[in-house]
C-alpha positions as CSV (number, residue, x, y, z in Angstrom):
1,M,0.0,0.0,-0.1
2,K,2.7,2.5,0.7
3,L,4.8,1.6,-2.6
4,T,1.4,2.2,-4.5
5,T,0.9,5.6,-2.7
6,L,4.6,6.7,-3.4
7,L,4.0,5.5,-7.2
8,C,1.0,7.6,-7.4
9,C,2.7,10.7,-5.8
10,S,5.5,10.6,-8.2
11,I,3.2,10.2,-11.2
12,L,1.3,13.2,-10.1
13,I,4.7,15.1,-9.5
14,L,5.6,14.4,-13.1
15,C,2.5,15.2,-14.5
16,G,2.4,18.5,-12.5
17,L,6.1,19.4,-13.7
18,C,5.2,18.6,-17.3
19,A,2.3,20.9,-16.7
20,A,4.0,23.8,-15.4
21,V,6.4,23.6,-18.4
22,F,3.6,23.6,-20.8
23,A,2.1,26.8,-18.8
24,L,5.4,28.6,-18.8
25,S,6.8,28.2,-22.3
26,G,4.0,26.6,-24.4
27,F,6.2,23.4,-24.9
28,D,4.0,20.1,-24.3
29,L,6.5,18.2,-22.4
30,L,4.4,15.2,-21.9
31,L,3.5,14.9,-25.3
32,F,7.3,14.9,-26.2
33,L,7.8,12.2,-23.7
34,C,5.1,10.3,-25.4
35,A,6.9,10.6,-28.7
36,G,4.0,12.6,-30.1
37,N,1.6,9.5,-29.8
38,V,-1.9,10.7,-28.9
39,T,-3.0,7.4,-27.4
40,V,-0.1,6.9,-25.1
41,Y,-0.7,10.7,-24.2
42,R,-4.1,10.0,-23.3
43,A,-3.2,7.0,-21.4
44,A,-0.7,8.9,-19.4
45,L,-3.3,11.6,-18.5
46,S,-5.9,9.1,-17.5
47,L,-3.1,7.5,-15.3
48,S,-2.6,10.5,-13.5
49,G,-6.3,10.7,-12.7
50,V,-6.4,7.0,-11.5
51,A,-3.4,8.1,-9.2
52,A,-5.3,11.4,-8.0
53,A,-8.3,9.2,-7.3
54,W,-6.2,6.7,-5.2
55,L,-4.4,9.4,-3.2
56,L,-8.0,11.2,-2.4
57,F,-9.2,7.4,-1.3
58,W,-5.9,7.1,0.8
59,L,-6.2,10.6,2.6
60,I,-10.0,9.8,3.4
61,A,-9.6,6.1,4.3
62,F,-6.5,6.3,6.2
63,R,-6.5,9.9,7.5
64,P,-2.6,10.4,7.6
65,T,-3.0,13.8,9.5
66,R,-5.1,12.6,12.3
67,P,-2.0,12.2,14.8
68,L,-0.8,15.7,13.9
69,S,-3.9,17.5,15.8
């Protein structure tokens, strides 16, 4: 479970960095990393959506901030 959460965090960080490069320069880094293949590009975007859903579930189910309060 911990490995899955770390993997999802790394996917979202990578997609966030690619989005920041696109927003600041207009160069779509994620599309470049996918070698211009639109199917792979859409699969990477859907994978980031699944990673975000997993992290939302993890935050709701396990409440990692409960011991801080």
